[in-house]
C-alpha positions as CSV (number, residue, x, y, z in Angstrom):
1,M,-25.8,10.8,91.1
2,A,-26.4,14.4,92.2
3,S,-26.0,15.4,95.8
4,Q,-28.4,17.7,97.7
5,L,-27.1,20.1,100.3
6,I,-28.6,19.7,103.7
7,E,-28.6,22.7,106.0
8,T,-30.7,23.9,109.0
9,P,-30.6,27.1,111.0
10,E,-30.3,24.8,114.1
11,V,-26.7,23.8,113.1
12,S,-24.0,26.4,112.6
13,S,-20.9,25.8,110.4
14,A,-17.8,25.3,112.6
15,G,-16.0,28.6,112.2
16,G,-17.7,29.4,109.0
17,R,-15.4,27.0,107.1
18,P,-16.4,26.1,103.5
19,Y,-17.9,22.6,103.8
20,S,-21.4,21.0,103.6
21,P,-22.9,20.2,107.0
22,A,-24.6,17.2,105.3
23,L,-25.3,15.9,101.9
24,K,-28.1,13.6,100.7
25,V,-26.9,11.3,97.9
26,G,-29.6,8.8,96.8
27,P,-30.7,7.0,99.9
28,W,-27.7,8.1,101.9
29,V,-27.3,11.1,104.2
30,I,-23.7,11.9,105.0
31,V,-23.2,14.2,108.0
32,S,-19.9,16.0,108.3
33,G,-18.2,15.8,111.7
34,Q,-20.3,17.7,114.2
35,V,-18.6,19.6,117.0
36,P,-20.1,20.9,120.2
37,I,-21.3,24.3,118.9
38,D,-24.9,25.6,119.0
39,R,-26.8,27.4,116.3
40,N,-24.9,30.7,117.1
41,G,-21.5,29.0,116.7
42,E,-20.8,29.1,120.5
43,T,-19.1,26.1,122.1
44,V,-21.4,24.1,124.4
45,G,-20.2,22.1,127.3
46,L,-17.0,23.9,128.0
47,G,-15.1,21.5,130.4
48,D,-18.2,19.1,130.2
49,P,-17.5,16.1,127.9
50,A,-21.1,14.8,128.4
51,G,-22.5,18.2,127.3
52,Q,-20.3,18.2,124.3
53,W,-21.5,14.6,123.4
54,R,-25.1,15.7,123.5
55,Q,-24.5,18.9,121.4
56,C,-22.7,16.9,118.7
57,L,-25.6,14.3,118.6
58,D,-28.2,17.1,118.7
59,N,-26.6,18.6,115.7
60,I,-26.6,15.3,113.9
61,Q,-30.2,14.8,114.8
62,N,-31.2,18.2,113.5
63,L,-29.4,17.7,110.2
64,L,-30.9,14.3,109.7
65,E,-34.4,15.7,110.3
66,A,-33.7,18.4,107.8
67,A,-33.0,15.6,105.3
68,G,-36.2,13.7,106.1
69,A,-34.3,11.1,108.2
70,S,-34.0,10.2,111.8
71,M,-31.4,8.8,114.2
72,A,-33.0,5.4,113.6
73,D,-31.6,5.6,110.1
74,V,-28.0,6.0,111.2
75,V,-25.9,3.0,110.2
76,L,-22.4,4.4,111.0
77,L,-20.9,6.8,113.5
78,D,-17.2,8.0,113.5
79,L,-16.2,9.5,116.8
80,F,-13.0,11.5,117.4
81,V,-12.0,12.3,121.0
82,T,-9.1,14.1,122.4
83,D,-8.9,11.7,125.4
84,M,-10.2,8.1,125.2
85,R,-11.8,8.7,128.7
86,H,-14.3,11.0,127.0
87,Y,-15.5,8.0,125.1
88,L,-15.2,5.4,127.8
89,N,-16.9,7.5,130.5
90,H,-19.7,8.8,128.4
91,G,-20.5,6.1,125.8
92,E,-23.9,5.4,127.5
93,I,-25.1,8.8,126.1
94,R,-25.5,7.1,122.8
95,T,-28.4,5.1,124.3
96,E,-30.3,8.4,124.7
97,Y,-30.2,8.8,120.9
98,F,-30.0,5.3,119.5
99,H,-31.6,2.0,120.1
100,R,-30.8,-1.6,119.1
101,P,-29.5,-2.3,116.6
102,Y,-27.0,0.4,117.4
103,P,-25.1,2.0,114.5
104,A,-21.7,0.5,113.7
105,S,-19.0,2.9,115.0
106,T,-15.4,3.7,115.1
107,V,-13.7,5.8,117.8
108,V,-10.3,7.4,117.4
109,A,-8.3,9.3,119.9
110,V,-6.7,12.4,118.3
111,G,-4.2,14.9,119.5
112,S,-6.6,17.8,119.0
113,L,-9.6,19.0,117.2
114,A,-10.1,22.2,115.2
115,H,-10.7,24.2,118.4
116,E,-8.9,23.8,121.7
117,D,-12.1,23.7,123.8
118,W,-13.6,20.8,121.8
119,V,-13.1,17.3,123.1
120,I,-15.3,15.3,120.7
121,E,-16.4,15.4,117.1
122,I,-18.9,12.9,115.5
123,S,-19.7,12.2,111.9
124,A,-22.6,10.0,110.7
125,Q,-24.0,8.1,107.8
126,A,-27.6,7.3,107.5
127,Y,-29.5,5.2,105.0
128,V,-33.0,6.3,104.2
129,E,-35.2,3.8,102.3
130,S,-37.7,5.4,99.9
131,P,-41.3,5.2,101.0
């Protein structure tokens, strides 16, 4: 099954690294780990974990919309945090983006992310039923 590259000017590649921001494969949209950078590649929410959460989720939302999907189609989130408190203290932010039934999710505390100012990275998988 062929994959379709999903890109949008609203989401910048993290450091210009060679990867696909998202791929659509059949009914699936696979979103690479999104970090708290804006469309210009600038870190958002420096020292503000809640702001970084929102930027990561905004990036996911923009990529899903570019693929013809929505946050309601997300079935799995994988969250990587540099401090578990960033997850425990800000988990309610997900209710701004998702509603019941919430996506299945995994959270992992990591020693660091690709940039020292980033405290969260989120990847997503969405299932989009054909009309």
